[in-house]
N, C-alpha and C positions, 0 to 999 in steps of 0.2 A: 463911849460909842465912837469917838473920833479915831482912836488907835485902831479899832477894828475896821473902820471904814478905810483908813489908810492902808492897812495890811491887805484888805481885799483888793484895793486898787493896785497894789504892787503885784499881788498874785496874778491878777488879770493882765496887768502889763507884761509880766514875764511870760505868761502863757501865750500871749499874742506874739511875742518876739520869737518864741520857739516854733510856732506854727508857720511863721513867715520865712524862716531861714532856708528851707529847701528851694526857694525860687531861683536863686543864682545858679544852682546845679542844673536845672532844667534849661535855662538860657544857654549855658555852656554846651550842653549836649546838642541843642538845636543848632548852635553856631558850628560845632564840629561836623555835624551831618551836612550842613550847607557847603563847607569846605571840601568834604569828601565828594560831594556831587560835582562841584566845580572841577576838582582834580580828575574825576572820572570823565567829565565832558572834554577836558583838555587832552587826556590820553586818547579818547576816541577821535578827536580832531587830528592829533599827531599821527595816529594809525591811518586815518583816511588820507592825510597828506603824503605819508610814505607810500601808500598803495598807488596814489596818483602819480607820484614821481617815478615809481617802478614802471607803471603803464606807459608814461611818456617816454621813458628811456627805451622801452621795448619798441614803441612806435618809431622813435628816432633810429634805432638800429635797423629796423625793417626798411625804412626809407633810404638809409645809407646803402643797404644791400641792393635795393632796387636801382638806385643811382649808379652803383658800380656795375650792375648787369647791363643797364642801358649804355653806359660808357663803353663797356666791352663790346657790345653789339655794334655801336657806332664806329669804333676803331676797326672792327673786323670788316664792316661794310666799306669803310674808307680805303682799307688795304686792298680789298677785292676790286674796287673801282679803279684804283691806281694801277693795278695789274692789267685790267682791261684796257685802260688808256695807253699803258706802255706797250701792250701787244699791238694796238692799233698803230702806234707810232713806228714800231718795228716793221709792221706789215707795209705801211706806206713807203718806208725807205726801201724795203725789199722790192716792191713792185716798181717803184720809180727807177731803181737800178736796172731791173729787167727790161723795162720799156725803153730806157735810154739805149740799151744794147740793140733792141729791136729797131729803133729809129736809125741808129748808126749803120746797121746791117739789115736793110729791109728785105733782102732776098733770102736771108738765112732764117728759116723757120725753127722755132724752139720746140723741142720734143721732150715729153716727160713720160715716165713709165705708165702705160695705160692701166687704169684701175677701174673696175666697175663702180658706177655711182650707187651710193646707198641713200635711200630716201630718208629725210629727217622725220623722226617720230613725232606724231602730233602731240605727245605729252611733254615734249621738251619746251622749256621756257624760251622766250624770245632771245634772251642773252645767250643761253646755252646753244641755241641753234646758230646764232651768228658766230659765236666762238668756234663752233664745230667747223664752219666753212673757212674761217680764218686759219684754224690749225692745219688745214690741208696745205696751206702755203707756207706758214711759218715753221711748222714742225716736220711735216712729211715732204715738203717741196713737190707736191703733186699738183701742178698747175692745171693740167687737163681736167682732173677730177674736181678741182675747186670751181670750175665754171658751172657744171650742173648743180653743185651744192648751193652756190649763190642763187641760181635760178630757182631751185626748190625753196630756198629761204624766202624769196620774194613772193612765190606762189602761196606759201603757208602764212606769211606775215606781210601782206601787201601794204599795211598801214604802219609798219614798224618804224621806230625812230632811226633805225639803221638802213632804211630803204635807199636813201640817197647814196650812202656809202657802198651798199651792195651793187647798185647800178654803176657807180664809179669804178669799183674794182673789176666788175665784169668788162667794162670798157677797156681797162688796162690789160686784163688777161687776154681778151680777144685781139687787142693790138699786138701782143706778143705772138699770137697764133697767126698773124698776118691776115686778119679778117676785118679790114677797115670799115666795111659797110655795117656789120653788126656792132662793131665797137662804137661807131658814130651814133647808132641808135641809142645806146645806153648813155653816152655822154649828153645827147640831146635831152633825154629824160631828166638828168640832173639839172641841166640848164633851164629847161622850160617848166618843170614841175616842182622844183625845190629851190625857190628864190632865196631862202635863208640858210641853205646848206653851206658849211664851210668848205665843201669840196667844189662849189660852183665855179670859182675863178680858175682852178686847175682844169675842171671839166671843159670850160670854154677854150682854154689854151689847147687841150688835147683835141677837141672837136675841130677847131680852126686848123690845126696841123694836119689832121686826117683829111679834111676837105681840100686843103692845099695840095696834098699828095695825090688826091684823086682827080686833080685838075679842075676843081670847082673854086676857082680863084675869087670870084665875086662873093660867094657865100663865106669863104674863108676870111676875106677882108672884112666883111660885115661882122663876123664873129669876133675877130681880133679887135676891131674898133669898139664894139660893145664892151669887151673886156677892159679896154683902156678907159672908157667913160665911166664904167661902174666900179671898177676896182683899180684906180690909177696908181696906188702906192704898193701894190702887191708884186711879188717876184714873178708871178704869172704875167702880169701886165708888162714888165720889163722884157720878158722873153717874147711876148707878142709884138712889142715894138721892133725887136730885132728881126722877126720874121716878116713884118710888114715892109721893112726897109729892103728886104731881098725879093719882094714880089714884083 
C-alpha cells in the first residue's frame, strides 16, 4: 500500500506542477502590455509637445512681422515729420531774408505775380492745409497768394497747433507788402495769445520795430523791454537792445 500511496503522491505532485507552469507567461504578457501603453503615452506627449512648439514658433513669427510693420510705420512718420520741420526752417529763413530787404528799403514794395486765391478744402487735414500755404512761399514764390491762404487756414483751423506760426508768417508777409498796421495786428496775436510759442520772441521784436517805425516810441520801448525781461538770452533780445540804444 505504501508504494501506491507514494506513486499517487508523485502523480498528484507532477500534475500540480504542469497546471501551474502557464502563470509566468500571463505575467509577461501583462508587463509587455503595460510597456506598450507607456510608450504610446510618451509618443502622444511628444506629438503634443511638437505641436505646441510649432504653434509657438508661428506666434513668434507673427509677432516679429507685426514689430517690423510698426517699426516701418514709425520710421516713415519720423521721416515725414523731419521733412515738415525742414520745410518750416527753410520757410523761416526765406521770409527773414525777404523781411530784411523790406526793412532796408521801406519804400520799395515787393510785388509777386497775382494769382487767384483758392480756398482750402474742408476735407484736408490740418497738416496738409498748413503745408499748402507754406508751399506757396517755398515752391511757387507767390507771396501775395500766401496771405489769403494763411488767412483761410486760420479760419478753417482756429485752434490749430500751427496757429501762432500762421499769424507770425502773416505778419512777415504783410511787412513785405508795406502794411505795418495789419502786420502789427498779427504779431500782437502771437505775443498776447500764444505765450508758449517759439515764435513769440521774434514776434515781439518785429512788433516793436513796426511800432517804432510808425512813430509809437513809447509802445515800441515797452515791447522791447518786455522782450529783454522775458527772453534775455535770445538773438531777438540782442537786436532789441540795439534798437533801444538808438531810440
